[in-house]
N, C-alpha and C positions, 0 to 999 in steps of 0.2 A: 347094727341098727341103732344101738344106743348112741354111738358116736355121731351118726348122722342127725339124730334128733337133737343132740346137744348143739351141733353147729347151727341148726335151724333156729333154735331158741336164741342163740347168741346174736345171729344176724337180725332177728326180730327186735331184740333189745336195742341194737345199734340203730335200727330204723326208727324205732319209737323215740329214741333219744334225739336223733337228727331232726326228726319231724317236729318234736316239741320245741327244739331250739329254733327251727325255722319259724314256727308260729310265734314264739316269743319275740324274735327279731322283727317280724312283720308288724306285730303290735307296737313295738317301740318306734318303728319307722313312721307309723301313722301320726305320732305325737311329737317327735323331736324336730329341731331345726334342720335346715337343708344340708349343711356340711356334715353333720353327724348322720343324717338320714342316708346320704350317699354311702358313707362307710358301712352302715348296717345293711343296706341293700346289696352292696358288693359281697358282704359275707354270706347273705342269702344265696346270691348267684353261685358263689363258690361251693356252697353246700349242695344245692339241688342240681347243678350241672356237672361239676367235676367230681364231687365226693360221692353223691348218691343220685345218679340220674333218674332213678326210679321215682323220685319225689317230684320230678319236673312236671308231670302231668297234674299232680295234685294241687300244686301251688301256682300254676301258670296264671290263672285268672287273677289271683291276688297281686302278683307282680305287675301284670298288664294294667291293673287298675290305676297304677301310678302314672299312666300316660297323660292324665288330666291334671297332674300336679302343677302348682303355680311356678315351681322352680324349673327353669330351663335345663339346668344340669340334671335334674331328676328325669325329665323327659328324654334327654339324651341317653341316660343310663338305660331306660326302658328299651330304646332302639338297639343299644348294644346287647342287651339281654336277648332281644328277639333274634339277633344275628347268631349269637352263641347257641341259643336253644335250637334254632333250625339246623345249624350245622351238626349239633349233637344228634338231633332226631329230625330227619327230613319230613316225617309225617306231620310235624307241627306246622309246616308251611301252610297246610290247609286252614289252620285256625288263626295264624298270626299275620299272614300276608295282608289281610284287610286292615289290621291295626297299623302296620307299617305304612299302608296307603294313606291312612288318616294323618299319621305323623308327618308324612311327606308334604302335607298341606298346612302345617303348623304356622302360626304367626311369627315365631322366632326364626330368624335366619340361621342361627347356629343349629337349631333342631333340624331344619330342612337339610343343611349340609351333612349332618350326621346320618340322616335318613338316606341321602344319595349314596354316601359311602357304604352303608349297609346293603342297599339294593344292588350296588355294584357286585358285591359278593354273593348275595342270595339269588341273583339272576342266574349266575353260573351254577349255583347249588341246585336250583329248581330244574334247570335244563338237564343237568347230569342225572338228577333223581328220576325225571320222566323218561329219559333215554334208556336208563337201566331197566325200567319195567317193560315187560312184554305187552301188557294190556294197560290201558289208561282209563281210570274211572271218571264218572261225571264230575266228581269233586276236583280231581286232578286237572281236568280240562278247564274248569272254572278258575282254578288257582292259576293255571298258565295264562289264561286270558287276562286275568287281573294283573299279573306280572308284566304281560306285554303292554297293557294299558299304562301301567306305571312307568314302564320304559319310555313310552311316548311322551308322558308328562315330563320326565327328566330331560329328554332331548329338547322339549319346548323351553326348558329353563335356560337354554343357551341364550335366550333373549331376556333373561331376568334383569331387573334393575340393579341387583346386588352383584358386586364384583366377585365376592367369594363364592356365591352360589354358581355363578357362571364357571368359575374355575373348577368346582367339583363336577359340574355337568360335563365339562371337557374331559375330565379323567374318566367319567362314566362312559362317555361316547368312545373314548379310546378302548376301554374294556369291551364294549359292545362289538366294535369292529374286529378286534382280535378274536373274540369268542365266536362271532358269526362268520368266520372265514377259515378255510382249511389250513392246518399246520403242515408245512412241507419239510423236506430234509434240510433245506437251507435256513429254516426258521431259527433265529437266535433267541432261545427261550431261557429266561432266568430260572435258577434251580427252584425257587419257591413257587413258581407257576407251572412246573412240569406236570403236575397232576391235574391242572385245570382242563376243563372240557373245551373243545374247539369243534368247528363244523365237520372236520374229517371224522370225528367220533360219532357223529349223528348218522344213524343208518338211513339210507334213502327209502327204505320200505317201512318206516315207522308208521304206526296206525294213526297218530295225531300230529306229531311234529313233522313239518314239511321242510325238507332240505333246501329246496329252491326258494321257498318263502324266507327262510332264515338268511340265506345268502343275499337275497335282494335287500333285506332289512339291513344287513351289514354294509352293503354298498351305499344304501341310502344314508346310513349314519355317517359314512366317510364323506359323502357329498355335503351333508350339513356341516360337518367339521371344517371342510375346505371353504365353504361359503362364509362360515363364521370368521375364519381366520383373515379373510380379505376384506372384512368390513372396515370402512374408513375410520369408524369411531371406536375401534377395539382398544381396550386398555392395555397398558404395558404388561401387567401380570397375566392377563388372559392370553396375550400373544405369546409370552414366554412359555406358558403352560401348553398352548397349542403346538408350539414348535417342538417341545419335548415329546408330546403325544405322537406327532407325525413321525419323528425319528424312531420311536418305539415301534410304531406300526410298520415302518419300512424294514426294520431289523427282524421283527417277528413274522411279518407277512410280506415277503419280497415281491409278491405279485402286485402290490400296491406301490412299489418303489417309483414307478413312472409318475403317478399322481403326486407323490410326496416331493419329488425333485422339482416337478413343475410348480407346485405350490411355493416351494422355497424360492424359485426363480421369480415368480410373480410378486412375492413379498419383498424380495430384494429390490425389485424395480419400483414397487409402490408401497413404501413404508407409510403407515398412517400419519397424516399431517398433524394429528393432535398430540403426538409424543413430544416430550421435552428432549433437550439435547442429551442429557444424561440417560434418559430412557432409551433413546435411539442407540447410544453406545452399548447399553446393556443388551438390547435386542440383537444387535449385530454380533456381539460376543457369543450369545446363546446360539444364534444361527450358525456361526462358525463351528462351535463345538458339536452341534447336532449334525452338521454336514460332514464333519470328520468321522463321526460315528457311523453315518450311513456309508461313507466312502470305504471304511474298513470292512464292510460286509462283502462277502464273496460275490454276491449277485449285482454289485454296483458297476460291473464291467461296462455294460451298455451305456451307463450314464456318467462315466468318469469324466468325459470332456466337459459336460455341463457343470458337474460338481467342482471340478478343478478351476474352471473359469470363475465360478461364484466365489470360491475360496481366495483366488487371487484378487478379486475385486474387494474382498473383505480384509485384505492386507496380510494374508498368510503367505510366508515365503514358499517358493517352489520346492525347496529341500524338504520342508516339513510335509508338504502335500505328497511328495514322492514316498516319504517314510510311511505315510498312512495308507498308501495304495496297496491292496492285497496282491500277492504273487499271482502271476498269470496262470500257473498250474491249477490252483484252486478254482479259479474262475472258469476254467474250461471244463473241469470235472463235474461240477455240481449240477449244471443244467440237465445233463444226461440223466442223472439219478432222479431229478425231479420229474422229468417226463415219464420215466419208468414207473415211479410211484403213483402218479396220477392215473396212468393207464391201468395200473393194477387195480386201483380203487374202482374204476368203472367196470372192470370185468367181474369182480366178486360180488357185485350188488345182487342181493336176492330179490325175487319178485313175489309179492304176497297177494296184492289186491289188483284187480283189473284197472281200477282208476289210477292206482300208483304206477302200474306199468305204462299206461298211456302218458303219464307225466314224465316218467324216468327215461323213456326211450330217447328223447332228444338230449338227454344229459351229456352224452359224449360229444354231441355237436355244440353244446353250449359251454363245454369246458374252455374252449378258447375265447369265450365271451369276454374275458378281461380285455380283449382287443377293443371292446366298445368303450372301456374306461379310458384307454389312451386316445379316445377320439379328440378330447380337448388338446392332448399332447400333439397328436398328429395335425390338428388344426394349427398349432403354433409352428410345427415343423414346416407345414405347407406355406404358411404366410412368410416364415423366415426365408424359405427358398425363393419365394416370389420377390422378397425385398432385396435379397443379397445382390443381384446384379444391378439393382437400381441405385445402390448406395455409392455413387461415384462422387468425386469432390464437388462437382457443380451442384448436384441435387442436395448434398449434405449442407453446403453453404447456404442454399436457398432455404432449407428447412430451419437452419439456425437463425437466419434473418427474420423469417416469418414468426418463429417462436419468441423472438425478442419482444414482440408487441404484447405477448401474454404473460411475460414474466411478472411475478408479484413484486411489490415494492420492497418487501422484507424477505430476505432469504429464509426459507423454512428451516427450522432446526433439524428436521430429519435429513434434508439435503446437505446442510452444513456438516452434519456429523457423518454422513455416509459417503460424501464425495471423496474419491481418491483419484489422483492424477492418472491419466491413461499413459501407461509406459510404452505400449506397442501400437501407438496410433498409426493407422494407415495399413497395417499388416492384414493379411487375409483372415487370420484368426480373430483379430479385433473387429473386423467388418462383420464376420459371421456372428460374433457375440452381440454386436450392436443390432444386427438384423433380428437376432433372437429376442433381445430386450424389447425392440419395437413390436415384434410379433406378439410377445406376451401382453404388452399394453393394449394392442389392437384386439386381441382375442378377448381380453377381460372387458373391453368396451363393446364387444359384440359386433366387430367389423372385421373385414379381412377376407381374402379369397379362401384361405384354409378353412375358416369357420363355415363359409357357405358350402364348400364341398362336403364337409363332414355332416352338416345338417341334411344335405341331399342324401348322403349315404344312410344316415339314421332313418330318414323318412322311408327309404326303400326297404331297409331292414325291418322297420316297424310294421310296414304293411304285410310282409311275409310272416313275421312272428305273430302278428295279430290274429291271423287265421288259425295258426297252429295252437297258440297258447290261450285262446279265449276262454276255454273251460277252466284252465288253471287260475286265470286272473279272476274269473267270476268266483271261484271257490275262495280265493284270497280275500276278496271283498266280503264274502259272506262270513268267513271266519272272523274277520275283524269287527263286523257289525252284525252280531247274531240276531238282534231284534228285527233286522230288515229281511231276514231269510224268508224264502217262499217255498212252496211245496215241491218245486222241481228239484231242489237240492237233496231231498230225502232219498231219491233213487240213486243218487251218485255217491253220497257219503255213507249212508247207512242209517238204521233206525235210531241209533243212540245219539247221533250227532246233534239232533235238534234239541234234545233235552239238556245236554250239557251247558250250552250257552244260556238257555232260559233259566236254568236253576242256579247258574254260577253266581250271579250278583246277589240274589236274595240269600243264598246259603252263606256266602262269604260275609255278608254284612250282618245277618241275623245270628248266625251261630257263634262267630268268633268274638265280636266286640260287644255282645249283649250287656255285660255288666257295666260298661263304661259309657255307652251311647246316651242313655237318658240324661246324665249330668251335663255332658257336653252340649246336648241339644237345648236344655233349659237355659244354659248360659248364653247360648247363641241367640235364642229368641229374646231374652231379656235385653241383651245388648242392642239387638236390632230395634227393639221397641223404643229404647231411649234415643237412638239416632233419629228416629222419625220426628221427634219433638223439635229438633234443632235444624230441620231442613227449611231454609229460607224460602225455597220455591213453593212450599205449602202455605206460607202465611203472607207473602208479599206479592204484589203485581209488578210486572215489568214496566219500566219507565220508557217514555218516548225519547227519540233522539234529541229533540229540542230541550226536554226536561233534563236529560243527562248533561247536555252542553251547558245549560244555565247553572245547574248545580255544581258541576266541576269548576266552572269559571269562578263562581262566587266563593266556593270553598277554598280555592287556591288564593284568591285575593284576601280572604279573611286570614288565612295562614300567613300570607306575606306581611300583612299590616299588623299582625299581632306580635311583631318581633320583640318589642320591649316587655310586653306582659309575659311572654313565654320565657324570656331571659331571666326575669325575676323569679320565675318558678323553678329555674334550673333544668329545664327540659329542652334547651335549645337544640341539643343533638338529635332529639326525636323529631323536632320540627324540620330540621335540615334534611334528615333522611326521608321524611314523608314528602317534602316538597320535591326532592330530586327524583323520587320514584314516580310521583304523580306526573311530573313534567315529561319524563321520558316515555310514559305510556300514552300521553295525549299530545299530538302534534298541533301545529297552528299557532294562533296568537298567544296561547298560554305560555309557550316556551319563550316567545319574544318578550312577553311581559316580565317573566322572571329574570331573563338576562338583563333587561333594562333596569330592573330593580337592583340587581347585583351591582351593575356598573355605576349606579347613582352613588354608592358608597362602598367601593370595592374593598377598601381596607378592613372594614368591620364585617363585611359579608363574604370574605374570602373562603370561609369554611363551606358556605353554601355553593360557591363557585366550584370548589374542588369536588364536593359531593356530587353535584350535577354532572361534572365532567366524567367522574368515575362511573356513575350510573349509566351514562350514555355508552361508555366503552363496554360495560358489562352487558348491556342490551345487544351491542354489536357481537360480542362473543357468543351470546346465547343463540344467535341466529346463524352462526357458522354452519356449513360453508357458504351459504347463500347471503349472509349478512353484508350490509353496505355501511361504509364509514361516513356517509353523507351527514347524518344527524350529529354524530360526534364531531366531525370536521367543522360544521357550522357553529357548534357550541364553542370549540376551542378558538376558532378564528375570531368569533365575536368578542370573546373575553380578551384575547391578546390585542386585537385592534382597539378595544376600549381602553386598555392599559396604555397603549402607545399614544393615544390622543390625550391622556391625562397628563398633568404636570409630573415631573420626575418623582418616582417613588423611592424614597430613601430606604424603605424596608425591603427592597429587592423583591417585590411581589411579582414583577414580570419574570424575573429569573426563576423564582420558585415555581410559578405556574408552568413554565417551559420544562423545567427539570423533572417535575412530578407528573407531568402529563403522560399517560400510558403510551401514546403514539404521537409523533410529530408529523402532521400531514403536510402536503405540499403547500397548501395555502397558509398554514401556520408558519412554515419555513419562510415564505415570502414576507410575512409580518416581521419575523426576526431579522430578516435582511434589511428591511426598511428601518427597523429600530437601530441597526448597526450603522446605517447611512446618516442617521441624525447626529450631527457633530456634537451636540450637547449631551448625547447619551452613548457615544460610540464605544467608550471603554466598558460600560456596563453591558452593552449589547454583545460585544465580542467576548467578554468574560463568560456570558451565558452560552455563546456559541462554542467556546472552548470546552466548557463543562459538558455540553452535549456530545462533543467529539470524544471526550475521555470516558464518559459514563454510559454512552449508548454504542457499544462496539459493533452491534449488528448493522447500524447505518452510519457509522462514523465517517465513511468516505463521502457520503452524500452531504453531511454537514461540513466536512472539511472543504468540499468543493465551493461552498458558499464563501467561506473565509478566503479561499484562494482567489475567487473572483474579486473580492473586495481589495485584494493586494494591488490591483491596478486601477483603483477607483480614481475618478477625476478630482475628488476632494482630498487635499493633502493630509488632513488630520485623519480621515477614514483610512487612507492608504497607509500612512506610517504606523497607525495603531495595528492594522491587520498584519503588516510586515513584522512588527515586534512580536505579535502572538505566534506568527508562523515560524519565526526563528526559534522560539521556545519549543514549538511542536516538532520542529525538525530534529531536535535532540532525541526524540522517541523513535526507536528503531522501526516499529511497525508502521509509522507514518512517514518515515524519511523517503522511501522510494516514491510514494504517491506525490508528495510535495515536489520532489526533484523532477519527476516526469512532467508535472504540470509546468514547472518553471522552464524546463527545456523545450517543451512543446510551444509555449508562448514565445520564447526567444526564436524558435525555428520559424515563426511567422515572418521574421525579418527577411527571409530569402524570397518572399513573394514580391512581385513587382509593384503591387499596390496593397495597402493594408486590408485584411479581411474584414468582413462585416461584423464579426463577433467583437472586434475592438470598440465598436460603437454601441452604445446602449440602445435598447428597443425604442426609447423615446426620441432618438435622434434620427433625423431624416438625412442620411448620408449617401452620396453617390457611390456606386460600386467601384468606380475607377478613380476615387479620390487619391491624390498623391500622399506619400509619406511625409509626415511633419515631425518636428522635434518631439512634440507631445506624444504622438502615436508610437514613435520609436522607443521613447522612454517607458511608455506603457507596457511594452513587451519585455522590458529589461528590469523593471522594478524588483520583482521577486527574485529573479536570477542574481542580480547584483547584491541583494541582501544575503543570499545563500553563499555567495562566492567566498567571503572570508571564513565561512564555517566549513566549506568543503572545497579545498583548493583544486581538486581534480576537475572541477567543472570548467576551469579556465580553457581547457582544450576544446570544449564545445563552443565556446565563444569564438575561438580562432577559426573553427570550421564554418560557422555561420558568417563570420566576417568576410571570409574569402569569397562567399557567394553573393554577398549583399551589394547593392548599388552604391554609388559614390556618396549620395546624400546620407544614406543610412550609416556608412562608414564614418563620416564626419561626426554624426550624432553619437555614435558608439564611442569614438575617441574622447568626446567631451564628457561622456557619462561615467567612464570607468575609473575616474581618479580615486575616489574614496575607497571603493572595494579593493583596488590594486594596492593602495597604500595600506589597507587593513591586512592584506596578505603578507606583506613584508618581503624583502629581497631574499630572505633565507628559505622561502617556501620551496620545497622539493619539486612541486608541480610547476611552479613558475620557472624554475631553472630548467625543468624538462621541456617546457614550451620554448625556451630560448634554444635549447639543444636541437629540438625538432621543429624549428620554425617552419610552418606550412607555407607553401608557395602562395603568395598573394596576401600574407598576413604580416609582411615585414613592417609596415607602418604601425600595425597594432603592437607588435613586439617592441618596436622603438619607443612608442608612446608609453608602454608599460615601464620600460627602462628609465625613461625620463621622469616618470612619476616616482619611481622607487628611489632615484638618486637625487631628487630635487632638494631634499632637506638634509640628507645624510650621505656620507661617502659610500661608494659601492663596496660590497663585501668581496673578499678574494674569490669566493666560489662564483659569484656573478661575473666578475671580471674574466675569470677563466672560461666560463661558458661563452661569453660574448666574443672573446678572443678566438675561440675555436670556430664559432659561427662565422666570424669575419674571414679567417684564414682558410677555412676548409669548405664552406658552403656558399655564403652570400658575401662577396667582397664589396659591400656597400659601407663606405667610411662613416655613414651616419649612425651605424650601430655602435661605433666606438665613442660617440659624443657623450652619452650618459655615464659611461664608465671611464672616461678619459683620465680622471684623477687616480684611477686604480692601475693604469698602465705604467710600464717602465718609461724612463726618460727617452731612451732611443726609439721606442715604439711611437711615442707622441711626435717626436721629430720626424720620423719616417712618414707619419700620416699627415703632417702639416700641409704639404703641397696639395693634397686632395681636399683637406678640410677648408682651406682658405678660398678654394674655388666654389664653395657652396654659396647659397643665398646669404647676403650680408647679415640678415637677422640670425641665421644659423651660426655664421662665423662669430657674431657678437656673443652668442650663447656659449660657444666653445671657449672663447677668451674669458668670458665671465667665470666659467668653471675653472679654467687654468689659473686665472688671477685671483679666484676666490671672492668675486664681487657679486655673485648672483644671489647670495643670501644675506639677510640682514645681520646674522651673527658672523658671517664670513667663515670660510674654511680653506683659505689659501695655503695653510700649513700642510695640507694633505696633497697639494699639487705636485706632480713629478717635476715640474719646471718652475723655477723662480721667474718673476717678471723679466729679469735681465736675460735669463736663458731663453725665454720665449722670443724676445726681440732679436737676440743674437741669432737664434735659429731661423727666424724669418729672413734675416740678411744673408744667411748661408744657403737658402733654398736655390737649387740649380734652376736657372732660367729655362732650361730645356724641359723641366718637369712642370713648371707652372709659369703662367704668363706674368710679366712684370706688373701689369695693372692690378692683378689680385694681390700681389705681394705688397704693393704700395697701399692698397686699401686696408690690408691687414695691419701694416705698421701704423696707419692713421688711427685704427681702432685702439691700438696700444697707447698712442699718444693722447687719445681721448680720455684715458683713465688717469687723470692727474693725481688722484689720491694714491695710486699705485706707483706710477712712474714719476717719482720725485727727482729732484736734481741730483741727489746722490746716486740713485739707481741709474740714471741716464749717463752720469759721468763714468760709472763702472762699465756700462755697455760700450760707450765710445772708446774707452781705454782698451777693452778686450777686442773690439772690432779692429782697432788700429793695428793690433798685433797679429791679425790674421794675414796669411799670405796665400794667395793674392788678396789684395784689399777688396772687401765687398763692394759691389757696384753702388749700393745705396748708402755707403758710409757717409758721404758728405751731405746727403739729403737729411740723414738723421742728425748730423752735427748741427746743420743750419736750423732744423726743426727744434732741437733741444735748446739751442740758443734763443730761439724765438719764444719758447715757453718760459725759460729761466734765463733772463739777460745777465744775471750775476755769474753765469758760467763763462763770461767773456775771457777772463784770465786763463781758465782751464782750456778753453777752446784755442787760445793762442799757443799754448804749450802743445796741443794736439797738432796744430798746423806746423809748428816747428818740427815735430817728430816726423810728420809726413814728408817734410823736405829731406830729412835724413833718409827716409824710405824711398826717395826718388818718386814722389807721387806723380810726376809728369809722365811716367811710363804707363800709367793706367788712364787712358783718355777720359773715361767717364768720371773717374774720381778727380782727375786733374781739372776738369771743367768745373766740378763742384768746389774744388779748392779755390779756384779763381773767384767763383761766385761768392764764396764765403769771405774771401779777402775784400771783395768789393763791398760787401754788406757791413763788414766790421771796421772799415776805415774810420778814423785814422789809426786805430789800435793795431790794425794789421800791417801798417807800414814797416814796422820793425821786422815782421815775418817776411815781407816781400824783399827786404834788403838782404835776407839770408839766401835767396834763390841764386842759382848760378846765372850768369849773364844771358845765356840762351833762353832759359826758362822765364827770366824777367822780361826779356824781349817778347816772349810768347804772351806773357800777361798783358803787356802794353798793346800787343796786336789785338788782343781780345777786348781790352778796356783802355783805349788810348787816353781817356779822360783822367786816368789815375797817374799818368806820368808827371804832370806838372805839380800836383799836390805832393807827390812823393819827393820830387826834386826840392821843392820848398822845404819839406820836412828835413831833408838832408842838410840844406843850407842853414837850417836853424841849429844844427849841431855846433858844439864848441870846436875849435880847431883841433883839439886833441881827439875828439870823437870822429871828426871828419877824416883824420889821418888813418883811422881803422877801416874806412870804406875803400874797397879795392878800386883801382883805377878802371878796371873793366866794367864795374857796376856804374861808375860815374859816366863812362862813355855811353852806356846804354841809357842812362837817365838824361844825358845832355844831347843825345842824338836827335837830329831834326829840329833842334831848338833854334829859333831866330834870335838875332842879337836884340837885346832889350836893355833899356836903362836900368841901372841898379836899383832894386827895390829895397825899401826899408822894411825890416822885419817888424811885423805888428806885435803889439803887446801880447796879444792872446797866444802867440806862438812862443813867446819867451820861455815859459816854463818847460818847454820841450827841449831847450838847448842845453841839456845837461850832458856831462861826459858819460859815455857808455863803458862800464867796466867789462872786462872779459868774462865770458860765461861758459861753463862746461855743460855738456849735454846730460840731461838727467830725465828720469821718468816724470811725466806730468803728474802733478798731485792735485787733489781736490781741495781747494781752499775757497770756500764760499763765504765771503764776508760782507761784501756790498756790491750792488749792481755796478758793473763797469762800463759796458758798451751798449749803447742803444742800437738795436739792430734795425737796419733800413730794409723795408719790404719792397720787393719788386712787384710789378703788376702781375695779375693772375695769368698763368700760362694756359694757352689754348689746349683744347682736347686733342687737336691734330698733332701738336708738338709732342704731347704726352705719348700718343700712340707711336709716333715716329721713334721716340726714345726706346720704347719697349721692343722694337724690332731689331735694335742693334745689340750685338753680343760681342764683347771684346775679351780677349785673353792676353792681358799685358804680361810682359816678362819682367820679373823683378831683378834689378841689378843694384848692388850695394856700392855706394860711393862715400868718400870721406866727407865729413861735415866741413862746410866752408867757414873760414874764420869769421866771416861777416855774420853768420848765424849766431856765433857765440857772442859777438859784440851786441847784436840786436837783442838777444835774449837778456843779456846783462842790463842793457839800457832800459828795456821795457820793465824790468823789475825795479829800477830805481826811480824813473821819472813818472810823474802823475799822468794820467790819461788825458789826451787832448780833447777839447770840446768837439762834438760831432759837427761835421760839415753839413751844409744843406743837402737834401737828397738830390741825387743826380739822375739823369736820364738813363734808363736801362740800356745796357750795351746790346748791340745787335749780335745775334748769334748766327754765325756763318754756316754752322753745321749743327746737326742734332746734338744737343749737349745737355748741360745741367738744367737748362730751362725746363726740360721735361720733368725735373724732380721738384716742381713747384710745391712749396709748403702750403697745405690747406689752411684756410682761415677758420674753417669750422669742421667739426667732426662729421665724417661721412655717415649719413643715416639713410635708411630706406624704409618705406612703409610697405612691408610685404607680409601678408597674412599667412599663417599656417607654419608649423614647425617643419613641414616637409617641402618647403618651396625649393625650386630647382637650384642647380649649382650656380656658383657665383661669378659667372662671366658677364652678368648683366651690368649695364652702366648705372651708376648711382646718380639719381636725379638730384 
């Protein structure tokens, strides 16, 4: 007994000590600052809740009194204290729940958020406390009604203006849904929540708490959460929180998984348009995480298809999805257990009250009622099934075309961030997914066959249930609104039910917060009294519309014209802000006046212009989604147009306005385009456009299109500037493809038979069937040709277009490509590839490219090799060889000569220019495979069976036309080499005569050539012999010594051809000294004196005396080139007719060469001609008659043959030269 008494005394001492300490701490808390006050109050909480809970009731009022403290943190502490106290002692709920209700309506957002968190816990505590008790008192009923009311208040806070409050309300709603729904065997419950109450722990026969009512409240809360989540203006943080809450609900309450998956589907298809790009990415990431969490739940089997499709759309690899999918065994086992558990719950329900029995009997029938929840889901399913067969390619194409009209100008950030390419387009699974997406959108919009069927089904079910559950619904209404109860409810519920609600509100309010209500009320009334003093509506009268208009107009004008005075006061920024806000609120003339005022002096009033523009845009944003850009567009257009009409702005105000404008509208873009078309401002305009392209990536292609359009502008300065900017833009990878496609599309227009209308501006009246002109062809090529040196592979596109174009276009293309092809260079791999793969029909294009490349520089070995392969293996057109002819081997050129000289004379002239190095001012003959002499020799050696003689003669004439190249020395070497050929070339003597005509000083050398020809028995080659005779005839009397070297038979032949030469030659012989005459064979003298009539002896004239010198003996030697002075004047025969020339070309002779010993006469004559001076020329004689086709066909031309033939691709050279 003594021991027990001592223990009692000890505990009493401890109580007294703790109590006194609490009192001391409370006294301190009333006087100290906030930070220290919180520390003290937390000590008090520790003492009376954790250390000695028996003191809790004693000091409860003192702690609760702090709920009116000025400090927000202190009020939050009071809420936390209420939560801990009620958890420690559930009975305190009766006294503290009203205080929590008051704090839930606090002015501070943070206090309200703390109150919501506390109510989240205390709702479960209150429900668990009431369910445990067998009987429920009036106070408990009143407490529960107040908690239910507070629950409704928090659910209403889903529409709060504060983001944080909405977030806490979402978490409270999540807790409500989980609490007010039954826990099943498949529920995934966190360990810390295992002890929480759920609907399955609420007995169906409870005297006050109604199972069905709570279940409906839980479903209602879920519907509110789902509606909240699809709101178009939901914030990113709220949406993220809601996504997490739905995932938690699906895992802990699998019966709601259908609604959750459908909500995720709807959200994925309709992301809020207000989200920024980064927010969209964050939401998608969270959606993916939560979908994976739901997929891992064993009950997700039924929804795996939908979840997997969503995850694939969100960018999750199939392998990760497969890893997250639960095993099939688990999925099959669990549903059976769930059905068993629910069935068991229905069976063990006790029945206590008749009224409860009436309500609970339909419970087994309503357990499948979650099927009513999938009504929206089934609506989507039905609509998707309806749409699936309709989604054929034709219908889908029509839908796309129709929807193009409604696309926004600016791509929404949500779409830009969420769009992923469709990998399995056209497959059945993708079509089903598309049908489901469309069904989701249609159901959300309230249309579709599925929704109509479900509504009809619900209406039928509602009529049936309405009759059965009318009593229960009436009771539900009466419970919620106790003040409206009527007497009929007394017989149903019981005598005490009427008192509970009527006494609940006054009891809760009067008993619990009595110590603190008076102070709060006095403050409220004081505050409201002060507010009434400042209500304008109490002291002023409304103005009429006319007065308002007059006042606003005069006010704006005063503010406008007080510019200088306000600037002096330093308040210009206030004036600018005031004006911009006023103008945007009032439409009409006021805005026009302000814009006109700004444009009067735009440089000094630019700050007002920018402020007005931004305010207009802000007004547009505030009216979304129904807002229009008309007012903003008018403002921006007016400002830009005004700047365009002003003189050039050196400070770049136009550029600044464009770059700092929030949005560039279509009309503003038109002004920018006009600015660029002004030649005096073209550079500034296009610099502005370039900055727009770089700094506005969301619409950069729209701005780039304007610049691309300007690249084919009719004004050269505009066009060249645009092309220069585009070439710089082309270096950027993200713009390259767009620019390239535009250029190729424009060039592709050349395949049309007539130029399309888009090539002509809107201001030009052009017929549709107008023909192509040089201008329109170049218009299609400007951009392409600018890009070609930057991207050589584009040259293949030109070849493909060229093959399809008409002849006029081809000619224009060939004229236009010179600079770009030259810019590519002959080492371009793509150009070499084009030569390799020359498309059929593009031969002239390739040839033109080769000419351009080799016009100034010799061809590269690679180019020569490609052309050689093309010529030998694919296109045996000799014209391909012309550009690279200087890169070919000597034998290749010689082989090609017969074909080359048959081309058009202009083309042959170009070939010879290249070979002779005369086509360039700097000359490049050194790189030619043939020397000038080689070329002339090769022409003489051409087989007449491969090429007609006419073409050969024309070719040699071209050579002789190049006097700078074919000097006397070159021609002497040519003649010497030709003479050594066996057989002698047919045109040898023609060349000898022509050389002598060009260079008369070659006379001595020609005499040596003639003497050597006698040694070679020239008379065996009829054509050459004829030329030999002709040459002797032209070079008399110098040729007399050569004639005397001929054998008698051949000399006789000469006289037969030229009888007029007999007498002069005889006289020449008679002029010899006796010693010289002794060397003349008798047979020669017989020939000379044959048919001679007897004549008196003539005295030799003086002019012949110098010839009568003795002729020493001469030995045969090689002709040498000694060009000292002109020796022989050459006599020209009349021009030979064309018929004779053709007759000559038809004869082909193959003379046989025979070697004979040199006649002694030849030696004598050679020696004599080397000693004696040349005789004076005789008067020209009549041309001898040609009895057979002979050398007369080889007439020397008096002028170079030329022809006026246009185009490098003129036909082959069999045409006559006019």
